[in-house]
LODREN-866062 format. One record per residue (C-alpha): x, y, z; residue in three letters. Coordinates in steps of 0.25 Angstrom, whole numbers, padded with zeros to 4 digits, always signed. Each point is the difference from the previous one (the first is absolute). Last residue first. Layout:
<rs>
XYZALA...
</rs>
This chain:
<rs>
+0503+0732+0544UNK-0005-0007-0012UNK+0010-0011+0000UNK-0003-0004+0014UNK-0015+0000-0003UNK+0003-0009-0012UNK+0008-0010+0008UNK-0011+0000+0011UNK-0010-0003-0011UNK+0008-0011-0006UNK+0002-0007+0013UNK-0015+0001+0003UNK-0003-0006-0013UNK+0010-0011+0002UNK-0006-0003+0013UNK-0015-0001-0005UNK+0004-0009-0011UNK+0005-0011+0009UNK+0013-0006-0005UNK+0000-0014-0006UNK+0012-0008+0002UNK-0006-0013-0005UNK-0003-0010+0010UNK+0005-0014-0003UNK-0012-0010-0002UNK-0001-0009+0012UNK-0004-0014-0005UNK-0014-0004+0001UNK-0002-0014+0005UNK+0010+0001+0012UNK-0006+0012+0006UNK-0014-0006-0002UNK+0004-0013+0008UNK+0001-0013-0008UNK-0012-0009+0001UNK-0001-0009+0011UNK-0005-0015-0003UNK+0013-0007+0003UNK+0005+0010+0011UNK-0013+0001+0007UNK-0001-0015+0002UNK+0015-0001+0005UNK-0002+0011+0010UNK-0013-0006+0006UNK+0008-0013+0002UNK+0011+0007+0008UNK-0010+0008+0007UNK-0007-0012+0005UNK-0015+0001-0002UNK-0008+0001+0013UNK-0011-0010+0002UNK-0010+0003+0011UNK-0010-0012+0000UNK+0011-0010-0001UNK+0008+0006+0011UNK-0012+0004+0008UNK-0002-0014+0004UNK-0005+0004+0014UNK-0002+0015+0000UNK+0010+0007+0008UNK+0003+0007+0013UNK+0014+0002+0004UNK+0002+0004+0014UNK+0007+0010+0009UNK+0001+0001+0015UNK+0003+0014+0004UNK+0014+0003+0005UNK-0003+0015-0001UNK+0011+0004-0011UNK+0006-0013-0003UNK-0013-0007-0004UNK+0000-0014+0006UNK+0004-0012-0008UNK-0011-0007-0009UNK-0012-0008+0004UNK-0007-0007-0011UNK-0015+0001-0002UNK-0008-0008-0010UNK-0013+0004-0007UNK-0011-0008-0007UNK-0003-0008+0012UNK-0014-0004-0004UNK-0007-0011-0008UNK+0009-0001-0012UNK-0005-0006-0013UNK-0004+0014-0005UNK+0012+0007+0004UNK+0005+0003-0014UNK-0014+0003-0004UNK-0001+0012+0010UNK+0014+0005-0003UNK-0002+0001-0015UNK-0014+0005-0005UNK-0006+0005+0013UNK+0013+0006+0006UNK+0004+0005-0013UNK-0013+0008-0002UNK+0002+0006+0014UNK+0014+0004-0004UNK-0005+0007-0012UNK-0011+0006+0007UNK+0009+0006+0011UNK-0009+0003+0012UNK+0003-0014+0007UNK-0007+0000+0014UNK-0014+0004-0004UNK+0002-0006-0013UNK+0001-0014+0006UNK-0015+0002+0005UNK-0004+0005-0014UNK+0007-0011-0007UNK-0006-0011+0009UNK-0014+0006-0002UNK+0001+0000-0015UNK+0005-0014-0001UNK+0013-0006-0002UNK+0002-0012+0009UNK+0015-0002+0004UNK+0002+0015+0002UNK-0009-0001+0013UNK+0010-0009+0006UNK+0012+0009-0005UNK-0007+0012+0007UNK-0002-0008+0013UNK+0015-0004+0000UNK+0004+0015-0002UNK-0005+0007+0013UNK+0002-0011+0010UNK+0014-0002-0005UNK+0002+0015+0002UNK-0001-0002+0015UNK+0011-0010+0001UNK+0009+0008-0010UNK-0002+0013+0008UNK+0004-0007+0013UNK+0012-0006-0007UNK+0005+0013-0006UNK+0000+0002-0015UNK+0007-0006-0012UNK-0009-0003-0012UNK-0003-0011-0009UNK-0009-0003-0012UNK+0003+0013-0007UNK-0014+0006-0003UNK-0008-0009+0010UNK+0010+0004+0011UNK+0000+0014-0004UNK-0015+0002+0000UNK-0001-0007+0014UNK+0010+0009+0006UNK-0007+0012-0006UNK-0014-0005+0006UNK+0007-0003+0013UNK+0006+0014+0001UNK-0013+0007-0004UNK-0008-0008+0010UNK+0010+0004+0011UNK+0000+0015-0004UNK-0015+0000+0001UNK-0001-0007+0013UNK+0010+0008+0007UNK+0014-0005+0002UNK+0009-0006+0011UNK+0000-0013-0007UNK-0015-0002+0005UNK+0000-0015+0001UNK-0014-0006-0003UNK-0006-0009+0011UNK-0009+0009+0007UNK-0009-0008+0010UNK+0004+0008+0012UNK+0011+0010-0003UNK-0001+0009+0013UNK
</rs>
């Protein structure tokens, strides 16, 4: 019986389950939003929100506790330098779950879990604007900068010598 056991098992062993949610938490903090099943999204909220709460106050203990879940040092730094201060005035509810249509293969309920206000936190440049900036400051390509010099008809010396030896051998016979 499952008396007093709140955590869902997701039909996985404990090690697999913890690894799954560490990876989902990493991807959520890295990208700002991910698409997963509703049940995983609800469980993931309980993993990510305490991390963000800890990231509001940067001290050694909080960094170590968050480091138990987030193994990537660059992401851990970003969590404490950008994401935590971004939610400084918010007292909780850092994530939002939006239900999507069911998955076609197995009809599983899908959801989009995202950080609230992630649009301003995770800015992505438009490809059109990025292209304009690159064209103005970009240098010409190497192939354009140096013009192709026409190749001279150089014959390899080894081939000429071989042909001459063959001609001499034929003449000697």
